[in-house]
C-alpha positions as CSV (number, residue, x, y, z in Angstrom):
1,M,120.3,133.5,93.1
2,I,117.4,132.6,90.7
3,K,118.0,128.9,91.5
4,K,117.7,129.5,95.2
5,F,114.5,131.4,94.8
6,V,113.0,128.7,92.7
7,L,113.9,126.0,95.2
8,L,112.5,128.2,98.0
9,F,109.2,128.7,96.1
10,L,108.9,125.0,95.4
11,F,109.4,124.1,99.1
12,S,106.9,126.8,100.1
13,F,104.4,125.4,97.6
14,S,104.8,121.8,98.7
15,S,104.5,122.8,102.3
16,A,101.3,124.8,101.6
17,F,99.9,121.8,99.8
18,C,100.6,119.5,102.7
19,F,99.1,121.9,105.2
20,A,96.1,122.5,103.0
21,Q,94.7,119.1,103.9
22,N,94.5,120.2,107.5
23,Q,93.3,123.8,106.9
24,K,90.0,123.2,108.7
25,L,91.7,121.7,111.8
26,T,93.4,123.6,114.5
27,D,96.2,121.8,116.4
28,N,93.7,121.3,119.3
29,Q,91.1,119.8,116.9
30,L,93.7,117.5,115.4
31,K,94.7,116.3,118.8
32,K,91.1,115.7,119.8
33,I,90.6,113.6,116.7
34,L,93.7,111.5,117.4
35,T,92.9,111.0,121.1
36,D,89.1,110.6,121.0
37,K,88.7,108.3,118.0
38,N,91.6,105.8,118.6
39,L,91.9,105.6,114.8
40,F,94.9,103.2,114.8
41,G,93.7,100.7,117.4
42,S,96.4,99.3,119.6
43,K,99.0,99.8,116.9
44,L,99.3,103.5,117.7
45,I,97.4,105.1,120.6
46,F,97.6,108.9,121.2
47,N,96.9,110.0,124.8
48,D,95.7,113.3,126.1
49,D,98.9,113.8,128.1
50,D,101.0,114.0,124.9
51,T,102.2,110.4,125.3
52,F,101.7,107.7,122.8
53,V,102.1,103.9,122.9
54,S,102.1,101.0,120.4
55,K,101.6,97.5,121.7
56,F,100.7,94.7,119.3
57,N,101.9,91.4,117.8
58,N,103.5,91.6,114.4
59,Y,104.4,88.3,112.7
60,G,104.4,86.7,116.1
61,D,106.8,89.2,117.7
62,G,105.6,91.3,120.6
63,V,106.2,95.0,119.8
64,H,106.0,97.7,122.5
65,I,107.0,101.3,121.7
66,E,106.2,104.4,123.7
67,G,107.2,108.1,123.9
68,N,105.8,111.6,123.5
69,Y,104.3,113.5,120.6
70,Q,104.0,117.2,119.8
71,I,101.5,118.9,117.4
72,K,102.4,122.2,115.9
73,D,101.2,123.9,112.7
74,G,99.4,120.7,111.7
75,L,102.5,118.5,112.0
76,I,102.9,115.6,114.4
77,V,106.4,115.0,115.7
78,F,107.5,112.0,117.9
79,V,110.0,112.6,120.7
80,N,111.6,110.6,123.6
81,V,110.7,107.4,121.7
82,K,112.0,104.2,123.4
83,D,111.7,100.4,123.5
84,F,112.1,99.6,119.8
85,V,112.6,95.9,120.3
86,N,115.1,95.7,117.4
87,H,113.0,97.8,115.1
88,G,115.5,100.7,114.8
89,K,113.8,104.1,114.5
90,S,110.7,102.8,112.8
91,F,108.1,100.0,112.8
92,S,105.7,98.7,110.3
93,T,102.7,96.4,110.0
94,W,102.0,94.1,107.1
95,N,98.9,96.1,106.1
96,Q,98.9,99.5,107.7
97,G,102.2,101.0,106.6
98,E,105.3,102.2,108.3
99,I,106.1,104.9,110.9
100,D,109.6,106.6,110.9
101,F,109.8,108.2,114.3
102,N,112.5,110.7,113.0
103,S,110.1,112.2,110.5
104,P,107.2,114.7,111.0
105,Y,103.7,113.6,109.9
106,F,100.4,115.3,109.0
107,Y,97.0,113.7,109.2
108,S,95.0,113.2,106.0
109,A,91.4,112.0,106.3
110,D,91.2,111.5,102.6
111,R,94.2,109.3,102.0
112,Y,93.2,105.6,101.4
113,D,94.7,102.2,100.7
114,Y,92.3,100.3,98.5
115,K,94.3,97.0,98.8
116,Y,93.7,96.7,102.5
117,N,90.6,98.8,103.0
118,H,91.9,101.7,105.1
119,M,90.6,105.3,105.0
120,G,92.7,108.1,106.6
121,A,96.4,108.1,107.4
122,L,99.4,109.8,109.0
123,V,101.4,111.0,106.0
124,N,105.2,111.4,106.1
125,F,105.8,115.1,105.5
126,E,109.2,114.5,103.9
127,E,108.2,111.5,101.8
128,P,104.4,111.8,101.3
129,E,104.1,108.5,99.5
130,K,104.8,106.8,102.9
131,C,101.8,106.5,105.1
132,F,100.5,104.8,108.2
133,F,96.9,104.1,107.8
134,T,94.0,104.1,110.3
135,N,91.7,101.2,111.0
136,N,88.7,103.0,109.4
137,P,87.3,101.2,106.3
138,I,86.6,102.9,103.0
139,P,82.9,103.7,102.8
140,E,80.9,101.3,100.6
141,N,80.4,102.5,97.0
142,S,82.8,105.4,97.4
143,I,84.3,106.3,94.1
144,I,88.1,105.9,94.4
145,D,91.0,106.1,92.0
146,I,92.9,102.9,91.3
147,D,95.9,103.6,89.1
148,G,93.9,106.1,87.1
149,V,90.7,103.9,87.0
150,K,87.6,105.3,88.7
151,A,85.9,102.6,90.6
152,Y,83.2,101.9,93.3
153,Y,84.6,100.4,96.4
154,L,82.7,97.2,97.4
155,S,82.0,94.9,100.3
156,S,79.8,92.5,98.4
157,K,80.9,89.2,96.8
158,I,80.8,87.8,93.3
159,Y,80.0,84.3,92.0
160,I,82.0,83.4,88.9
161,N,79.7,82.0,86.2
162,E,82.4,81.3,83.5
163,N,86.2,80.8,83.4
164,L,87.5,84.4,83.2
165,K,90.9,85.8,82.2
166,M,92.7,87.9,84.7
167,R,93.9,91.2,83.2
168,K,96.3,93.9,84.3
169,K,93.9,96.7,83.4
170,N,90.1,97.0,83.0
171,Y,89.7,96.5,79.3
172,S,89.6,93.5,77.0
173,K,92.9,94.3,75.1
174,S,94.9,94.5,78.4
175,E,97.7,92.1,79.2
176,V,96.6,88.8,80.6
177,V,98.1,88.1,84.1
178,T,99.6,84.6,84.9
179,I,99.6,83.4,88.5
180,T,101.1,80.2,90.0
181,G,98.6,78.0,91.7
182,C,95.2,78.5,93.3
183,S,93.5,77.3,96.5
184,F,89.7,76.9,97.0
185,D,88.2,78.0,100.2
186,V,85.5,75.4,100.9
187,T,87.5,72.2,100.3
188,H,91.1,73.5,100.3
189,D,91.6,71.6,97.1
190,W,94.1,73.3,94.8
191,V,95.8,73.8,91.5
192,K,99.6,73.9,91.4
193,E,100.2,74.9,87.8
194,E,100.3,78.4,86.4
195,R,96.9,79.8,85.5
196,K,95.6,82.8,83.5
197,I,92.0,82.6,84.8
198,V,89.6,82.5,87.7
199,F,87.5,79.4,87.6
200,K,83.7,79.0,87.2
201,G,82.2,78.1,90.6
202,M,84.5,80.3,92.7
203,V,83.2,82.9,95.2
204,I,85.4,86.0,95.4
205,S,85.3,89.1,97.5
206,P,86.1,91.9,95.0
207,I,87.8,95.1,96.0
208,A,86.0,97.4,93.5
209,K,84.2,97.6,90.2
210,S,85.0,100.1,87.5
211,V,82.6,103.1,86.9
212,E,83.3,102.7,83.2
213,K,81.7,99.7,81.4
214,E,82.7,97.8,78.3
215,M,80.7,95.8,75.7
216,I,81.9,92.3,75.2
217,D,79.9,89.5,73.5
218,G,76.9,91.8,73.5
219,I,77.1,92.3,77.3
220,Y,77.7,95.8,78.7
221,A,79.2,95.5,82.1
222,P,81.9,96.9,84.5
223,W,85.2,95.3,85.4
224,Y,85.9,93.9,88.9
225,L,89.2,94.3,90.7
226,I,90.1,91.2,92.7
227,R,93.0,90.0,94.8
228,Q,94.5,86.6,93.9
229,R,97.3,84.9,95.7
230,E,100.1,82.6,94.5
231,Y,99.7,79.1,95.9
232,Y,102.5,76.5,96.1
233,G,100.7,73.9,98.1
234,P,99.2,73.2,101.5
235,D,102.5,73.3,103.3
236,E,103.5,76.7,101.8
237,R,100.3,78.6,101.6
238,D,101.6,81.8,103.1
239,D,104.6,82.2,100.9
240,G,103.0,83.5,97.7
241,A,102.6,87.1,96.6
242,D,99.3,88.9,96.2
243,Y,98.2,90.0,92.7
244,F,95.5,92.6,92.0
245,V,93.8,91.8,88.7
246,W,90.7,92.8,86.7
247,I,88.0,90.4,85.5
248,F,85.1,91.3,83.2
249,G,81.8,91.6,85.1
250,G,79.5,90.3,82.4
251,Y,79.9,86.8,83.6
252,V,79.7,87.2,87.4
253,T,76.8,87.6,89.8
254,E,77.2,90.2,92.5
255,F,75.6,89.4,95.9
256,T,75.6,90.0,99.6
257,G,75.2,87.5,102.5
258,D,75.4,83.7,101.8
259,K,73.2,83.5,98.7
260,Y,76.0,81.6,96.7
261,K,78.5,79.1,98.0
262,E,81.7,78.0,96.3
263,N,80.9,74.9,94.3
264,P,83.7,72.3,94.3
265,D,82.1,70.1,91.6
266,V,81.7,73.0,89.2
267,I,85.2,74.2,90.0
268,K,86.7,70.8,89.3
269,V,85.1,70.7,85.8
270,S,86.2,74.3,85.2
271,V,89.8,73.5,86.1
272,E,90.0,70.4,84.0
273,S,88.4,72.2,81.0
274,A,91.3,74.6,81.2
275,G,93.7,71.7,80.8
276,L,94.9,72.0,84.5
277,E,95.0,69.4,87.2
278,Y,92.5,69.6,90.1
279,I,94.3,68.3,93.3
280,K,92.2,67.0,96.2
281,Y,93.4,68.1,99.6
282,E,93.5,64.9,101.7
283,N,94.1,66.2,105.3
284,K,90.6,66.2,106.7
285,N,91.9,67.7,110.0
286,Y,93.0,70.9,108.3
287,E,92.1,74.0,110.2
288,E,92.4,77.5,108.8
289,K,95.2,79.4,110.6
């Protein structure tokens, strides 16, 4: 009997926690937000007549899903769903998450995905770690939590002034990250070997910079979180995984606009100074896909 009571209490508590995020919204207000703002673009459109539709291309496959939705007590439930096009009872996009049409959802304006710059999400009531994110970007300079690290979200760029080690966390004693290969945006020249650094002369769009700073070589600066992709060569450029790594900000220049350009000559020297081979890309008719 005690065990049943504890389980009931825990379920009631978790339910209250989920609903708490929508305390200020009535069901009508929630419906108005979903229908008026078109938060998810063509990937998930809620209509006033309680129908929804999803129509978009995902990895080249045309996806069309439609049906009805109901909102009650802050939960969104999908019903009469049809036209899955071999996607079973769910569909996903490469950067916005996954919807399971058998599960109820609640809307959280505060849930974010720092890796792909989304703010707000439909959250799976039964498995809250599963979300489908809106198209809204995270506001510039918002303080977000990245695996326990408080950081400012950025839309600026950084120019790399020295070869910098890529680390798993935002401090100098953290584990160094090794990534296979590197491609350079301006020339599409590349490195095929494993590397532990980003190269002097590169221009990178960081995701965030840490609120906390560190003193290294007499320089007091934050750390920048950046995305780096594995690269196996021009014919396999889309096959590598993304890595999210930290670099020390004492040797970078943060800027907006086009003040700095990636410098191939500086990069070549930087690559060779690290004992790696700089490979020229020979196809002059190459076009970015």
